[in-house]
Backbone as a chain_set.jsonl record, in Angstrom:
{"seq": "MDYFSGDMRLSLANLKITGKWIVFFICILLLSCACHSNLHYVRWVDDGDTIVLDNGLKVRYLGINAPEIAHHNRPGEPFGQEALKYNIKLVKGKRVRLETDIEKYDRYGRLLAYVFLKDGTFVNLEMVKAGYAYVLFLNPCLRYASKLLAAQRQAMLVHKNIWQVILKETCPYYKGNKRTHKFHRPDCPSVKDISPLNLVIFKTKWDAFFQGFSPCLRCRP", "coords": {"N": [[141.091, 112.77, 39.492], [139.588, 115.843, 40.348], [136.326, 116.52, 40.106], [134.642, 118.446, 41.124], [134.285, 121.822, 42.066], [135.526, 123.978, 44.727], [133.424, 125.6, 45.641], [131.217, 124.173, 44.765], [131.468, 121.858, 46.253], [131.071, 122.87, 48.787], [128.441, 123.737, 48.571], [127.142, 121.296, 48.223], [127.647, 120.158, 50.707], [126.267, 121.904, 52.36], [123.71, 121.361, 51.454], [123.372, 118.766, 52.337], [123.368, 119.221, 55.105], [121.163, 120.896, 55.317], [119.191, 119.149, 54.446], [119.183, 117.302, 56.538], [118.179, 118.886, 58.58], [115.635, 119.367, 57.595], [114.524, 116.794, 57.655], [114.61, 116.451, 60.407], [112.781, 118.436, 61.338], [110.467, 117.484, 60.133], [110.113, 115.106, 61.501], [109.628, 116.105, 64.082], [107.223, 117.424, 63.575], [105.561, 115.285, 62.857], [105.608, 113.871, 65.232], [104.383, 115.698, 66.911], [101.834, 115.79, 65.76], [101.062, 113.163, 66.22], [100.967, 113.11, 68.998], [98.906, 114.923, 69.422], [96.816, 113.566, 68.234], [96.395, 111.606, 70.066], [95.003, 112.762, 72.043], [91.872, 113.408, 73.596], [88.723, 114.98, 73.462], [86.731, 116.012, 76.165], [83.415, 115.724, 76.369], [81.26, 115.413, 78.098], [80.466, 114.913, 81.57], [79.643, 112.274, 83.527], [79.611, 111.43, 86.241], [81.5, 111.18, 89.291], [83.493, 109.45, 88.399], [83.244, 108.838, 85.721], [83.28, 109.668, 82.293], [82.323, 111.196, 79.129], [83.412, 111.12, 75.848], [84.033, 113.228, 72.916], [83.546, 111.632, 70.734], [81.563, 109.996, 71.544], [82.32, 107.861, 73.098], [82.24, 106.22, 76.192], [83.981, 106.568, 79.175], [85.343, 104.945, 81.913], [86.907, 105.688, 84.892], [89.833, 104.053, 85.778], [90.796, 101.994, 88.495], [89.71, 103.399, 90.614], [86.859, 104.428, 92.63], [84.087, 106.464, 92.747], [81.599, 108.134, 94.801], [78.12, 107.412, 94.208], [75.769, 109.316, 92.237], [72.39, 110.546, 92.476], [70.083, 108.654, 90.577], [67.786, 107.098, 88.263], [65.627, 106.743, 90.085], [67.018, 106.073, 92.347], [68.572, 106.93, 95.38], [71.269, 109.263, 95.813], [74.719, 108.848, 96.915], [76.544, 109.956, 99.851], [78.465, 112.845, 99.222], [78.407, 112.456, 96.514], [77.444, 114.341, 94.597], [79.289, 116.382, 95.033], [81.631, 115.119, 94.221], [81.076, 114.78, 91.515], [80.957, 117.5, 90.67], [83.586, 118.26, 91.156], [84.978, 116.629, 89.385], [83.972, 117.61, 86.978], [85.102, 120.155, 87.036], [87.764, 119.438, 86.761], [87.991, 118.128, 84.186], [85.976, 118.659, 82.171], [85.299, 119.831, 78.916], [87.919, 119.839, 78.246], [90.992, 118.533, 76.813], [92.096, 115.208, 76.972], [94.415, 112.573, 77.756], [94.332, 109.103, 77.299], [95.061, 106.145, 79.036], [95.216, 102.769, 78.896], [94.872, 99.543, 80.568], [95.5, 96.087, 81.265], [92.914, 94.908, 81.29], [90.428, 96.049, 79.191], [87.739, 96.907, 78.935], [84.715, 97.363, 80.885], [81.888, 95.493, 82.248], [79.77, 96.896, 81.296], [80.477, 97.893, 78.92], [82.035, 100.133, 78.95], [85.013, 101.995, 78.394], [87.894, 101.268, 80.211], [90.127, 103.281, 81.88], [93.16, 105.088, 82.661], [93.318, 108.469, 83.197], [94.67, 111.414, 81.856], [95.468, 114.874, 81.948], [96.498, 117.399, 79.515], [98.692, 118.657, 80.626], [99.818, 116.698, 82.115], [98.599, 116.074, 84.498], [97.254, 113.641, 86.598], [94.231, 112.43, 86.501], [92.611, 110.438, 87.772], [94.089, 110.036, 90.086], [93.927, 112.587, 91.236], [91.241, 112.702, 91.97], [91.192, 110.861, 94.059], [93.048, 112.0, 95.818], [91.654, 114.29, 96.564], [89.736, 113.265, 98.156], [87.391, 112.337, 97.044], [86.991, 109.877, 95.999], [87.596, 106.357, 96.361], [90.151, 103.779, 96.316], [89.844, 101.238, 93.892], [90.747, 98.372, 93.139], [91.351, 96.354, 90.358], [92.146, 93.29, 89.503], [93.959, 92.148, 86.655], [94.824, 94.785, 86.679], [96.866, 96.835, 87.879], [98.653, 98.907, 87.651], [99.071, 101.553, 88.638], [98.681, 101.184, 91.313], [100.115, 101.46, 93.801], [100.654, 104.201, 93.899], [98.075, 105.322, 93.872], [97.016, 104.215, 96.215], [98.68, 105.329, 98.16], [97.904, 108.004, 97.995], [95.26, 107.755, 98.824], [95.574, 106.95, 101.496], [96.651, 109.266, 102.618], [94.474, 111.019, 102.32], [92.638, 109.724, 103.963], [93.838, 110.008, 106.479], [93.446, 112.662, 107.09], [90.771, 112.821, 107.094], [89.311, 113.557, 104.78], [86.584, 114.709, 102.998], [84.818, 112.098, 101.605], [85.803, 110.415, 103.521], [84.858, 111.203, 105.885], [82.489, 109.953, 106.273], [82.263, 107.261, 105.306], [83.538, 105.436, 106.891], [82.133, 104.491, 109.001], [81.32, 101.942, 111.234], [79.768, 98.852, 110.438], [79.699, 96.223, 111.031], [80.93, 93.692, 113.329], [83.36, 92.745, 112.511], [85.242, 92.191, 109.441], [85.496, 90.345, 106.375], [88.093, 89.86, 104.158], [89.189, 89.504, 100.734], [92.079, 88.595, 99.338], [92.594, 88.133, 96.701], [90.669, 89.458, 95.136], [90.696, 91.953, 96.226], [88.599, 92.902, 97.801], [86.419, 93.65, 100.572], [84.108, 92.155, 102.899], [80.87, 91.756, 104.5], [80.609, 89.477, 107.271], [78.616, 87.549, 106.785], [78.191, 87.62, 104.091], [77.205, 86.289, 100.92], [79.277, 85.962, 99.108], [81.498, 85.334, 100.552], [81.847, 82.627, 100.949], [83.176, 81.788, 98.726], [85.759, 82.498, 99.024], [89.086, 81.565, 99.066], [90.892, 79.859, 101.644], [93.566, 80.623, 101.657], [93.471, 83.147, 100.64], [91.956, 84.575, 102.38], [91.442, 87.23, 104.64], [91.162, 88.834, 107.762], [89.595, 91.74, 108.901], [89.443, 94.079, 111.491], [88.308, 96.569, 111.491], [86.729, 98.977, 109.243], [88.484, 100.948, 108.556], [90.991, 99.637, 108.663], [90.695, 97.869, 106.491], [90.283, 99.579, 104.226], [92.672, 101.019, 104.391], [94.527, 99.161, 103.682], [94.034, 98.915, 101.03], [91.756, 97.589, 100.213], [88.46, 97.361, 98.875], [84.932, 98.032, 99.426], [82.569, 95.362, 99.165], [80.161, 95.292, 96.619], [77.953, 93.826, 96.714], [77.143, 92.996, 99.334], [77.553, 95.349, 100.624], [79.164, 96.428, 102.961]], "CA": [[140.711, 114.115, 39.048], [138.515, 116.414, 41.159], [135.324, 117.06, 39.195], [133.855, 119.466, 41.788], [135.006, 122.989, 42.559], [135.338, 124.199, 46.158], [132.084, 126.151, 45.87], [130.237, 123.107, 44.579], [131.553, 120.951, 47.412], [130.455, 123.57, 49.908], [127.001, 123.726, 48.343], [126.657, 119.938, 48.504], [127.69, 119.966, 52.159], [125.142, 122.662, 52.908], [122.499, 120.645, 51.071], [123.248, 117.626, 53.245], [122.988, 119.747, 56.413], [119.784, 121.363, 55.201], [118.341, 117.965, 54.361], [119.059, 116.729, 57.876], [117.258, 119.728, 59.35], [114.285, 119.132, 57.069], [114.094, 115.515, 58.22], [114.405, 116.678, 61.837], [111.534, 119.171, 61.544], [109.366, 116.603, 59.743], [109.925, 114.174, 62.626], [108.986, 116.864, 65.154], [105.847, 117.673, 63.156], [104.83, 114.02, 62.949], [105.464, 113.551, 66.65], [103.374, 116.617, 67.433], [100.53, 115.332, 65.264], [100.74, 111.904, 66.896], [100.568, 113.439, 70.37], [97.599, 115.568, 69.372], [95.802, 112.563, 67.893], [96.165, 110.781, 71.245], [94.199, 113.522, 72.982], [90.433, 113.293, 73.352], [87.951, 116.067, 74.049], [85.703, 115.551, 77.101], [82.163, 116.417, 76.067], [80.297, 115.317, 79.194], [80.899, 114.213, 82.78], [78.499, 111.571, 84.106], [79.708, 111.453, 87.702], [82.87, 111.36, 89.766], [84.48, 108.549, 87.796], [82.842, 108.469, 84.354], [83.188, 110.783, 81.353], [81.947, 110.868, 77.757], [84.248, 111.853, 74.891], [83.303, 113.825, 71.801], [83.159, 110.582, 69.788], [80.51, 109.197, 72.16], [82.872, 106.793, 73.931], [82.124, 106.417, 77.638], [85.218, 106.14, 79.833], [85.271, 104.734, 83.364], [88.229, 105.818, 85.488], [90.331, 102.77, 86.25], [91.511, 101.975, 89.763], [89.056, 104.176, 91.665], [85.399, 104.44, 92.63], [83.529, 107.668, 93.362], [80.226, 107.918, 95.268], [77.075, 107.517, 93.196], [74.8, 110.405, 92.282], [71.014, 110.042, 92.359], [69.612, 108.388, 89.221], [66.849, 105.971, 88.142], [64.872, 106.642, 91.339], [67.881, 105.63, 93.43], [69.199, 108.093, 96.023], [72.711, 109.368, 95.684], [75.54, 108.589, 98.092], [77.184, 111.169, 100.372], [79.538, 113.457, 98.443], [78.284, 112.125, 95.095], [77.343, 115.579, 93.825], [80.554, 117.087, 95.167], [82.595, 114.423, 93.371], [80.714, 115.135, 90.141], [81.371, 118.882, 90.406], [85.052, 118.316, 91.115], [85.385, 115.994, 88.133], [83.65, 118.58, 85.925], [86.129, 121.19, 87.107], [89.029, 118.888, 86.286], [88.126, 117.637, 82.813], [84.967, 118.998, 81.16], [85.724, 120.776, 77.901], [89.375, 119.77, 78.073], [91.517, 117.366, 76.106], [92.746, 114.273, 77.894], [95.093, 111.395, 77.209], [93.856, 107.886, 77.946], [96.013, 105.042, 79.144], [94.498, 101.567, 79.3], [95.658, 98.509, 81.223], [95.268, 94.763, 80.671], [91.476, 94.85, 81.028], [90.108, 97.259, 78.432], [86.34, 97.337, 79.089], [83.952, 96.744, 81.965], [80.736, 94.715, 81.789], [78.81, 97.806, 80.669], [81.042, 98.335, 77.649], [82.785, 101.375, 79.103], [86.468, 101.863, 78.339], [88.57, 101.455, 81.492], [91.338, 104.028, 81.547], [93.787, 106.111, 83.484], [93.07, 109.681, 82.426], [95.653, 112.457, 82.116], [95.32, 116.139, 81.236], [97.629, 117.715, 78.649], [99.852, 119.045, 81.432], [100.296, 115.528, 82.841], [97.806, 115.818, 85.709], [96.646, 112.305, 86.634], [92.891, 112.739, 86.989], [92.205, 109.408, 88.727], [94.815, 110.315, 91.321], [93.404, 113.821, 91.808], [89.963, 112.392, 92.618], [91.506, 110.192, 95.323], [93.689, 112.997, 96.682], [90.641, 115.225, 97.056], [88.786, 112.558, 99.014], [86.134, 112.139, 96.326], [86.972, 108.505, 95.476], [88.498, 105.41, 97.018], [90.782, 102.883, 95.355], [89.072, 100.057, 93.496], [91.719, 97.641, 92.341], [90.796, 95.299, 89.517], [93.192, 92.417, 88.972], [95.377, 92.422, 86.945], [95.104, 96.192, 86.355], [97.415, 97.4, 89.113], [99.812, 99.698, 87.243], [99.265, 102.708, 89.513], [98.093, 100.812, 92.607], [100.841, 102.017, 94.943], [100.484, 105.661, 93.896], [96.695, 105.615, 94.256], [96.831, 103.851, 97.621], [99.379, 106.324, 98.973], [97.049, 109.195, 98.018], [94.095, 107.435, 99.65], [95.972, 106.947, 102.903], [96.774, 110.659, 103.041], [93.119, 111.564, 102.442], [92.039, 109.095, 105.136], [94.445, 110.531, 107.698], [92.887, 113.989, 107.397], [89.313, 112.679, 107.006], [88.89, 114.447, 103.704], [85.34, 114.441, 102.261], [84.125, 110.819, 101.81], [86.347, 109.716, 104.691], [84.094, 111.641, 107.043], [81.231, 109.213, 106.394], [82.213, 105.851, 104.897], [84.259, 104.575, 107.825], [81.237, 104.075, 110.078], [81.308, 100.482, 111.324], [78.474, 98.184, 110.254], [79.857, 94.827, 111.464], [81.98, 93.544, 114.348], [84.606, 92.509, 111.772], [85.003, 92.051, 107.998], [86.324, 89.336, 105.718], [88.649, 90.35, 102.907], [89.676, 88.544, 99.745], [93.319, 89.136, 98.782], [92.594, 87.98, 95.242], [89.804, 90.469, 94.518], [90.862, 93.217, 96.959], [87.292, 93.305, 98.327], [86.09, 93.185, 101.914], [82.695, 91.772, 102.956], [80.245, 91.391, 105.774], [80.901, 88.068, 107.553], [77.581, 86.667, 106.252], [78.006, 87.867, 102.651], [77.267, 85.056, 100.136], [80.547, 85.86, 98.377], [82.557, 84.891, 101.452], [82.063, 81.18, 100.809], [84.043, 81.556, 97.578], [87.122, 82.949, 99.313], [90.021, 80.517, 99.445], [91.554, 80.127, 102.93], [94.842, 81.295, 101.405], [93.206, 84.541, 100.284], [91.108, 85.182, 103.403], [92.067, 88.095, 105.628], [90.159, 89.403, 108.667], [89.808, 93.128, 109.295], [88.637, 94.46, 112.655], [87.606, 97.816, 111.185], [86.755, 99.424, 107.853], [89.723, 101.693, 108.379], [92.054, 98.684, 108.34], [90.466, 97.338, 105.146], [90.564, 100.632, 103.246], [94.073, 101.412, 104.47], [95.293, 98.131, 102.977], [93.694, 98.945, 99.612], [90.57, 96.789, 99.918], [87.259, 98.162, 98.654], [83.741, 97.312, 99.907], [81.784, 94.519, 98.247], [78.948, 95.961, 96.184], [76.838, 92.883, 96.917], [76.655, 93.079, 100.721], [77.724, 96.75, 101.042], [79.504, 96.489, 104.402]], "C": [[139.526, 114.585, 39.889], [137.533, 117.094, 40.247], [134.52, 118.197, 39.816], [134.748, 120.594, 42.277], [134.766, 123.106, 44.059], [133.949, 124.711, 46.46], [131.024, 125.078, 45.747], [130.25, 122.138, 45.754], [130.887, 121.571, 48.625], [128.938, 123.557, 49.781], [126.418, 122.355, 48.645], [126.636, 119.664, 50.009], [126.528, 120.686, 52.818], [123.826, 121.966, 52.623], [122.272, 119.464, 51.998], [122.791, 118.1, 54.621], [121.54, 120.189, 56.404], [118.812, 120.193, 55.167], [118.123, 117.32, 55.712], [118.079, 117.536, 58.721], [115.82, 119.547, 58.892], [113.71, 117.851, 57.648], [113.765, 115.679, 59.7], [113.061, 117.362, 62.092], [110.314, 118.344, 61.141], [109.064, 115.624, 60.876], [109.211, 114.867, 63.792], [107.523, 117.086, 64.838], [105.0, 116.409, 63.284], [104.592, 113.635, 64.402], [104.394, 114.427, 67.28], [101.983, 116.188, 67.015], [100.094, 114.061, 65.976], [100.27, 112.165, 68.315], [99.179, 114.059, 70.385], [96.498, 114.551, 69.097], [95.484, 111.655, 69.066], [95.334, 111.497, 72.297], [92.732, 113.469, 72.589], [89.7, 114.396, 74.106], [86.844, 115.504, 74.934], [84.443, 116.384, 76.894], [81.24, 116.473, 77.276], [80.921, 114.579, 80.363], [79.678, 113.599, 83.433], [78.461, 111.676, 85.624], [81.168, 111.596, 88.096], [83.904, 110.456, 89.154], [84.135, 108.117, 86.369], [82.689, 109.712, 83.488], [82.768, 110.271, 79.98], [82.771, 111.743, 76.821], [83.416, 112.372, 73.736], [82.898, 112.811, 70.744], [82.088, 109.65, 70.357], [81.003, 108.086, 73.059], [82.762, 107.15, 75.405], [83.34, 105.797, 78.314], [85.008, 106.073, 81.338], [86.683, 104.799, 83.917], [88.648, 104.491, 86.119], [91.051, 102.934, 87.585], [90.864, 102.75, 90.889], [87.54, 104.012, 91.576], [84.921, 105.666, 93.388], [82.107, 107.395, 93.823], [79.202, 108.175, 94.167], [76.261, 108.801, 93.363], [73.407, 109.8, 92.125], [70.655, 109.835, 90.889], [68.712, 107.151, 89.248], [66.126, 105.693, 89.472], [65.699, 106.075, 92.495], [68.562, 106.845, 94.05], [70.71, 108.091, 95.82], [73.421, 109.063, 96.987], [76.161, 109.898, 98.582], [78.395, 111.57, 99.532], [79.501, 113.075, 96.958], [78.245, 113.365, 94.217], [78.652, 116.373, 93.879], [81.634, 116.457, 94.284], [82.347, 114.738, 91.897], [81.22, 116.535, 89.799], [82.888, 118.998, 90.314], [85.587, 117.708, 89.823], [85.112, 116.923, 86.944], [84.728, 119.662, 85.873], [87.452, 120.698, 86.526], [89.068, 118.688, 84.772], [87.13, 118.159, 81.787], [85.462, 120.087, 80.22], [87.216, 120.776, 77.645], [89.759, 118.524, 77.277], [92.305, 116.499, 77.075], [93.423, 113.154, 77.114], [94.645, 110.178, 78.001], [94.94, 106.819, 77.93], [95.263, 103.83, 79.675], [95.455, 100.58, 79.961], [95.303, 97.176, 80.566], [93.796, 94.558, 80.347], [91.059, 96.154, 80.369], [88.692, 97.785, 78.686], [85.698, 96.67, 80.302], [82.72, 96.057, 81.392], [79.668, 95.577, 81.126], [79.319, 98.352, 79.335], [81.804, 99.645, 77.736], [84.284, 101.092, 79.032], [87.047, 102.151, 79.718], [89.9, 102.147, 81.229], [91.845, 104.879, 82.696], [93.747, 107.371, 82.628], [94.047, 110.776, 82.852], [95.304, 113.716, 81.324], [96.566, 116.393, 80.393], [98.88, 118.067, 79.438], [100.397, 117.902, 82.282], [99.54, 115.214, 84.117], [97.078, 114.482, 85.595], [95.283, 112.442, 87.303], [92.414, 111.728, 88.03], [92.816, 109.688, 90.097], [94.269, 111.559, 92.013], [92.074, 113.581, 92.529], [90.189, 111.727, 93.977], [92.13, 111.176, 96.302], [92.665, 113.913, 97.346], [89.632, 114.566, 97.98], [87.427, 112.387, 98.376], [86.052, 110.756, 95.673], [87.888, 107.648, 96.33], [89.065, 104.46, 95.976], [89.889, 101.663, 95.124], [89.951, 99.255, 92.551], [91.074, 96.459, 91.644], [91.946, 94.479, 88.96], [92.932, 92.115, 87.498], [95.777, 93.87, 86.654], [95.586, 96.942, 87.591], [98.598, 98.332, 88.838], [100.105, 100.851, 88.203], [98.738, 102.451, 90.925], [98.794, 101.485, 93.772], [100.66, 103.526, 95.042], [99.082, 106.048, 94.354], [96.466, 105.317, 95.737], [97.513, 104.852, 98.548], [98.534, 107.6, 99.102], [95.819, 108.962, 98.891], [94.455, 107.491, 101.134], [96.114, 108.365, 103.436], [95.402, 111.294, 103.243], [92.409, 110.996, 103.671], [92.547, 109.74, 106.423], [93.888, 111.901, 108.088], [91.37, 114.001, 107.264], [88.718, 113.605, 105.945], [87.64, 113.915, 103.0], [84.75, 113.055, 102.538], [84.588, 110.104, 103.068], [85.735, 110.221, 105.989], [82.887, 110.737, 107.301], [81.328, 107.709, 106.134], [82.949, 104.901, 105.829], [83.405, 104.12, 109.001], [81.101, 102.556, 110.088], [79.888, 99.929, 111.199], [78.511, 96.735, 110.713], [80.939, 94.758, 112.542], [83.348, 93.266, 113.733], [84.235, 92.281, 110.301], [85.946, 90.994, 107.437], [86.779, 89.853, 104.357], [89.153, 89.228, 102.029], [90.906, 89.159, 99.08], [93.386, 89.012, 97.262], [91.805, 89.084, 94.56], [89.978, 91.865, 95.115], [89.516, 93.781, 97.419], [87.173, 92.861, 99.79], [84.57, 93.102, 102.056], [82.194, 91.714, 104.396], [80.527, 89.904, 106.022], [79.888, 87.106, 106.937], [77.324, 86.89, 104.756], [78.106, 86.548, 101.882], [78.6, 84.867, 99.396], [81.679, 85.315, 99.236], [82.87, 83.414, 101.26], [82.993, 80.849, 99.647], [85.493, 81.962, 97.826], [87.98, 81.765, 99.751], [90.664, 80.864, 100.79], [92.888, 80.87, 102.765], [94.655, 82.783, 101.124], [92.396, 85.283, 101.343], [91.934, 86.017, 104.376], [90.956, 88.737, 106.455], [90.551, 90.833, 109.034], [88.893, 93.461, 110.477], [87.809, 95.709, 112.387], [87.643, 98.104, 109.686], [88.043, 100.189, 107.557], [90.85, 100.759, 107.951], [91.925, 98.178, 106.908], [90.815, 98.369, 104.077], [92.049, 100.982, 103.226], [94.979, 100.412, 103.761], [94.922, 98.044, 101.494], [92.532, 98.057, 99.218], [89.377, 97.731, 99.756], [86.025, 97.357, 99.048], [83.038, 96.53, 98.804], [80.488, 95.258, 97.889], [77.714, 95.069, 96.319], [76.27, 93.02, 98.332], [76.787, 94.485, 101.291], [78.004, 96.887, 102.535], [79.621, 97.935, 104.901]], "O": [[138.579, 113.833, 40.118], [137.845, 118.132, 39.664], [133.772, 118.863, 39.1], [135.823, 120.361, 42.829], [133.905, 122.417, 44.607], [133.345, 124.294, 47.448], [130.057, 125.053, 46.508], [129.207, 121.659, 46.197], [130.22, 120.884, 49.398], [128.23, 123.385, 50.773], [125.347, 122.243, 49.24], [125.72, 119.018, 50.518], [125.883, 120.151, 53.719], [122.922, 121.978, 53.458], [121.144, 119.184, 52.402], [121.934, 117.472, 55.242], [120.781, 119.911, 57.332], [117.745, 120.238, 55.78], [117.028, 116.846, 56.015], [117.27, 116.985, 59.467], [114.895, 119.57, 59.704], [112.558, 117.815, 58.08], [112.782, 115.127, 60.194], [112.292, 116.93, 62.951], [109.246, 118.483, 61.738], [107.902, 115.348, 61.174], [108.311, 114.298, 64.409], [106.668, 116.955, 65.715], [103.865, 116.456, 63.761], [103.524, 113.14, 64.762], [103.591, 113.956, 68.086], [101.053, 116.216, 67.821], [98.918, 113.889, 66.299], [99.317, 111.548, 68.793], [98.369, 113.755, 71.261], [95.397, 114.645, 69.641], [94.44, 111.003, 69.083], [94.994, 110.914, 73.326], [92.391, 113.482, 71.407], [90.027, 114.702, 75.253], [86.099, 114.62, 74.51], [84.406, 117.576, 77.197], [80.521, 117.454, 77.468], [81.792, 113.729, 80.182], [78.77, 114.318, 83.851], [77.422, 111.969, 86.216], [81.981, 112.083, 87.31], [85.098, 110.668, 89.366], [84.682, 107.133, 85.871], [82.053, 110.687, 83.89], [82.843, 109.074, 79.699], [82.821, 112.962, 76.983], [82.249, 112.013, 73.583], [82.008, 113.082, 69.938], [81.743, 108.642, 69.741], [80.201, 107.427, 73.721], [83.143, 108.245, 75.819], [83.686, 104.644, 78.056], [84.55, 107.034, 81.956], [87.561, 104.059, 83.473], [87.902, 103.893, 86.894], [91.813, 103.881, 87.784], [91.387, 102.773, 92.003], [87.01, 103.522, 90.578], [85.305, 105.882, 94.537], [81.458, 106.498, 93.283], [79.392, 109.039, 93.31], [76.086, 109.304, 94.473], [73.273, 108.658, 91.684], [70.884, 110.712, 90.056], [68.84, 106.283, 90.111], [66.033, 104.548, 89.914], [65.143, 105.646, 93.506], [69.076, 107.7, 93.328], [71.333, 107.039, 95.674], [72.794, 109.025, 98.046], [76.29, 110.847, 97.809], [79.233, 110.738, 99.183], [80.454, 113.341, 96.226], [78.938, 113.43, 93.202], [79.066, 116.964, 92.882], [82.445, 117.158, 93.679], [83.287, 114.938, 91.128], [81.841, 116.733, 88.755], [83.411, 119.747, 89.488], [86.542, 118.221, 89.238], [85.919, 117.012, 86.018], [85.203, 120.032, 84.799], [88.173, 121.456, 85.876], [90.06, 119.036, 84.132], [87.43, 118.102, 80.595], [85.973, 121.121, 80.652], [87.723, 121.621, 76.907], [88.964, 117.601, 77.098], [93.081, 116.997, 77.89], [93.056, 112.838, 75.982], [94.586, 110.217, 79.23], [95.636, 106.626, 76.933], [94.733, 103.865, 80.785], [96.673, 100.749, 79.923], [94.85, 97.154, 79.422], [93.457, 94.09, 79.26], [91.3, 97.235, 80.907], [88.475, 98.996, 78.654], [86.077, 95.568, 80.697], [82.53, 96.042, 80.176], [78.765, 95.057, 80.471], [78.659, 99.177, 78.703], [82.181, 100.211, 76.71], [84.761, 100.08, 79.544], [86.723, 103.171, 80.327], [90.711, 101.657, 80.444], [91.094, 105.323, 83.564], [94.107, 107.332, 81.451], [94.231, 111.035, 84.042], [94.894, 113.634, 80.166], [97.569, 115.694, 80.532], [99.997, 117.812, 78.988], [101.32, 118.096, 83.073], [99.805, 114.196, 84.757], [96.375, 114.227, 84.617], [95.193, 112.557, 88.525], [91.871, 112.118, 89.063], [92.147, 109.59, 91.126], [94.157, 111.587, 93.238], [91.81, 114.183, 93.57], [89.462, 111.998, 94.933], [91.782, 111.187, 97.483], [92.787, 114.264, 98.519], [88.763, 115.241, 98.531], [86.417, 112.3, 99.075], [85.144, 110.495, 94.883], [88.834, 108.144, 96.943], [88.523, 104.346, 94.876], [89.268, 101.139, 96.048], [89.91, 99.431, 91.333], [90.351, 95.671, 92.254], [92.643, 94.922, 88.047], [91.789, 91.851, 87.124], [96.951, 94.146, 86.408], [94.8, 97.605, 88.268], [99.45, 98.521, 89.705], [101.263, 101.096, 88.542], [98.39, 103.388, 91.644], [98.129, 102.031, 94.652], [100.529, 104.069, 96.139], [98.915, 106.988, 95.131], [95.796, 106.083, 96.431], [96.978, 105.184, 99.605], [98.458, 108.199, 100.175], [95.385, 109.86, 99.612], [93.693, 108.035, 101.934], [95.741, 108.64, 104.576], [95.185, 112.019, 104.214], [91.662, 111.709, 104.342], [91.772, 109.987, 107.347], [93.862, 112.257, 109.266], [90.748, 115.062, 107.314], [87.754, 114.33, 106.192], [87.643, 112.803, 102.472], [84.219, 112.847, 103.629], [83.859, 109.283, 103.624], [86.058, 109.725, 107.068], [82.324, 110.742, 108.396], [80.54, 106.948, 106.695], [82.983, 103.695, 105.587], [83.898, 103.438, 109.9], [80.798, 101.953, 109.058], [78.941, 100.465, 111.774], [77.471, 96.081, 110.78], [81.767, 95.662, 112.653], [84.377, 93.521, 114.359], [83.056, 92.19, 109.96], [87.043, 90.778, 107.952], [85.964, 90.234, 103.516], [89.5, 88.147, 102.505], [90.788, 90.137, 98.341], [94.159, 89.719, 96.615], [92.222, 89.593, 93.519], [89.467, 92.844, 94.572], [89.317, 94.995, 97.425], [87.74, 91.846, 100.196], [83.834, 93.863, 101.428], [82.963, 91.635, 105.353], [80.669, 89.146, 105.062], [80.239, 85.975, 106.599], [76.334, 86.391, 104.222], [79.005, 85.754, 102.159], [78.996, 83.74, 99.098], [82.705, 84.882, 98.711], [84.021, 82.995, 101.391], [83.541, 79.748, 99.589], [86.351, 81.795, 96.96], [87.636, 81.053, 100.694], [90.951, 82.032, 101.053], [93.283, 81.649, 103.632], [95.565, 83.582, 101.342], [92.174, 86.488, 101.221], [92.975, 85.582, 104.868], [89.927, 89.138, 105.912], [91.688, 91.1, 109.425], [87.702, 93.152, 110.45], [86.743, 95.895, 112.975], [88.469, 97.558, 108.953], [88.612, 100.095, 106.47], [91.577, 101.046, 106.999], [92.92, 98.069, 106.192], [91.551, 98.072, 103.136], [92.619, 101.215, 102.16], [96.063, 100.765, 103.296], [95.443, 97.188, 100.779], [92.328, 97.789, 98.034], [89.297, 98.767, 100.417], [86.059, 96.127, 99.012], [82.933, 96.985, 97.664], [79.807, 95.784, 98.768], [76.587, 95.498, 96.073], [75.058, 93.146, 98.508], [76.198, 94.788, 102.33], [77.173, 97.402, 103.283], [79.899, 98.162, 106.078]]}, "num_chains": 1, "name": "protein.A"}
């Protein structure tokens, strides 16, 4: 026996369809809220590779290094102020999405992150493209290593900004460490710790940077 009239069956079918749409819109709303909650407002820009969020968290751009600005009675490096201004233009007062890698914090307690604008712009990459930063690979955080290095090579080829000044030779050759992706002066104390398997010799700074090695901050080649 059919206990439901045709109109009632139609109403129940419509109710099921309506219920599905309600569930669909709830999912969209939750997804939208989740995406919004993953965005962080940039309150302050310290320099070319460090920002401060509205919650006070300090974020260090992962995979790159920008020239220092003058602070604590120490002179700034060439293009330090220009890198700061460019970073301000990119992110200050905007919302960003943070993506971390295997290493979450540096020794200063700063969050290490790849930073993206709402439209998907990869801020770390933009700093390298503009010639306001070089790659600084930190094992094992190499997720975007190839993309960042490709951008650096392009900036080097046209001598964009920092590449006008940091390629000046200071030694007859340099010793690189394939494990740390650093290159050193031949007499740097850190050289003695390089395993023969990881040792690589560079004739010029250009060769070292082009292969994705960054200068040792101890001997500053």
